[in-house]
matplotlib code that plots the C-alpha trace (Angstrom):
import matplotlib.pyplot as plt

x = [-0.2, 1.4, 0.0, -1.7, -1.4, -3.4, -4.7, -8.1, -8.8, -8.3, -11.9, -13.0, -10.2, -11.4, -15.2, -14.3, -12.1, -14.3, -15.8, -13.7, -11.5, -8.5, -6.2, -5.8, -2.5, -1.6, 2.0, 3.6, 5.2, 9.0, 12.2, 13.2, 16.3, 17.2, 14.7, 11.5, 11.8, 11.2, 10.1, 9.0, 6.1, 4.7, 4.5, 0.9, 1.7, -0.7, -2.0, -3.6, -4.6, -6.4, -8.0, -9.8, -11.0, -12.1, -14.2, -16.2, -15.7, -15.0, -11.9, -10.4, -6.6, -5.8, -2.8, 0.1, 0.0, 3.5, 6.9, 8.5, 4.9, 5.7, 1.9, 0.1, -3.2, -7.0, -10.3, -13.7, -15.6, -19.6, -21.9, -20.8, -17.4, -15.9, -13.9, -15.7, -13.6, -16.1, -15.6, -11.6, -9.0, -6.5, -2.9, -0.7, 3.0, 4.6, 8.2, 8.7, 7.0, 7.4, 10.2, 10.3, 14.3, 14.4, 11.8, 12.9, 13.4, 13.7, 16.8, 16.8, 18.8, 19.8, 20.1, 23.8, 24.2, 24.2, 22.4, 21.0, 20.0, 18.1, 15.8, 17.8, 21.3, 23.9, 26.2, 25.1, 27.1, 28.3, 26.6, 27.2, 30.9, 30.0, 27.5, 29.5, 32.2, 30.1, 29.4, 27.1, 23.9, 25.6, 28.0, 25.4, 23.2, 26.3, 27.4, 23.7, 23.5, 26.5, 25.6, 22.4, 23.6, 26.2, 23.6, 23.8, 21.4, 18.8, 18.2, 14.6, 15.3, 18.3, 16.5, 13.8, 16.3, 17.9]
y = [0.0, 3.3, 6.8, 8.8, 6.1, 3.0, 3.3, 4.5, 1.1, -0.7, -1.3, -1.9, -4.5, -6.1, -6.2, -7.8, -10.7, -11.3, -14.8, -15.6, -18.0, -15.8, -14.3, -11.1, -9.5, -5.8, -5.0, -1.8, 0.2, -1.2, 0.4, -2.7, -1.6, 1.9, 2.5, 2.8, 6.2, 5.0, 7.9, 7.0, 9.7, 7.3, 4.5, 4.0, 1.9, -1.3, 0.1, 2.6, 0.2, -2.0, 0.9, 1.6, -1.6, -2.0, 1.0, -0.9, -4.9, -6.2, -8.0, -10.5, -11.5, -14.7, -17.0, -17.5, -20.7, -21.6, -20.0, -16.8, -16.0, -12.3, -11.4, -10.4, -12.3, -11.0, -12.7, -11.2, -11.5, -12.7, -11.1, -12.8, -11.4, -14.6, -15.5, -16.8, -18.7, -18.9, -15.1, -15.2, -13.6, -10.3, -10.1, -7.2, -7.4, -4.5, -4.8, -1.1, -0.3, -3.5, -5.0, -8.9, -9.8, -11.5, -13.9, -14.2, -18.0, -17.1, -17.8, -16.8, -18.7, -16.8, -18.2, -17.9, -20.2, -17.4, -17.9, -14.4, -14.4, -11.1, -9.6, -6.5, -8.1, -6.9, -9.9, -13.7, -16.8, -19.2, -22.5, -23.0, -24.1, -26.1, -28.1, -28.4, -29.8, -33.2, -31.8, -34.6, -33.6, -33.7, -31.3, -28.8, -29.0, -28.0, -25.2, -23.8, -24.1, -22.5, -19.6, -19.2, -19.1, -16.7, -14.2, -10.6, -9.4, -6.9, -4.3, -3.3, -3.4, -0.9, 1.2, 1.7, 3.0, 5.4]
z = [0.0, -0.9, 0.5, -1.9, -4.6, -3.9, -0.3, -1.5, -2.5, 0.8, 2.0, -2.0, -2.0, 1.3, 0.0, -3.1, -1.5, 1.4, 1.0, -1.9, 0.0, -1.0, 1.8, 1.2, 2.1, 2.6, 2.2, 3.3, 0.6, 0.7, -0.3, -2.5, -4.8, -5.4, -8.4, -6.9, -5.5, -2.2, 0.3, 4.1, 3.9, 1.2, 3.6, 5.0, 8.2, 8.4, 11.7, 9.8, 7.0, 9.9, 11.5, 8.2, 7.8, 11.2, 10.5, 8.0, 8.8, 12.5, 12.5, 15.3, 15.6, 14.3, 15.7, 13.3, 11.1, 11.4, 12.7, 10.9, 9.3, 7.9, 7.9, 10.9, 10.2, 11.1, 10.2, 9.6, 12.5, 12.7, 14.8, 17.9, 17.6, 16.5, 13.2, 10.7, 8.3, 5.3, 5.1, 5.0, 6.1, 5.7, 6.5, 6.9, 5.8, 7.8, 7.0, 7.4, 10.6, 12.3, 11.1, 11.5, 10.9, 14.4, 13.2, 9.7, 8.6, 4.7, 2.6, -1.2, -4.1, -7.0, -10.5, -10.1, -7.2, -4.5, -1.4, 0.0, 3.7, 3.3, 0.7, 1.1, 0.9, -1.2, -1.6, -1.4, -0.4, -3.1, -2.9, -6.8, -6.1, -3.1, -5.3, -8.1, -5.9, -5.3, -1.5, 0.0, 1.5, 5.2, 3.9, 2.3, 5.5, 7.7, 5.3, 5.2, 8.9, 9.6, 6.9, 9.0, 12.4, 11.6, 9.7, 10.8, 7.9, 9.6, 7.4, 8.1, 11.9, 11.4, 8.9, 11.6, 14.2, 11.8]

ax = plt.figure().add_subplot(projection="3d")
ax.plot(x, y, z, "-o")
ax.set_aspect("equal")
plt.show()
């Protein structure tokens, strides 16, 4: 969601997807790369999106379905204030205002065989050489575990502190 660009469509999107079986996700406008002209004042915090939606639809918080889940999930409430799963759910990915680096459990593999431990990482770790050297599964597992345990990528948390 980008303030002043598409934030007028929040309620209409929720109305459209309510009852469709599709989980709707609202993602805060993020500074991915240097080409989108990102500015903090164009970020509409998820808390504001939630407030706007709750003016129209009663929503109740839902528990995470798995560790490291990036979306905070909310369900449409029925007349008794309980979640009605037939109406669907809405999620908020608040990577700007509520960074979740400490719970992140995602890695990315590039087409060049580089493992990136953060969406915002500028440098990856070479996995291709290890694979092409004939490393067995145990060696691959140990190498990936060591990379993960030594990770220090916290771009979103550090940006929030600036």
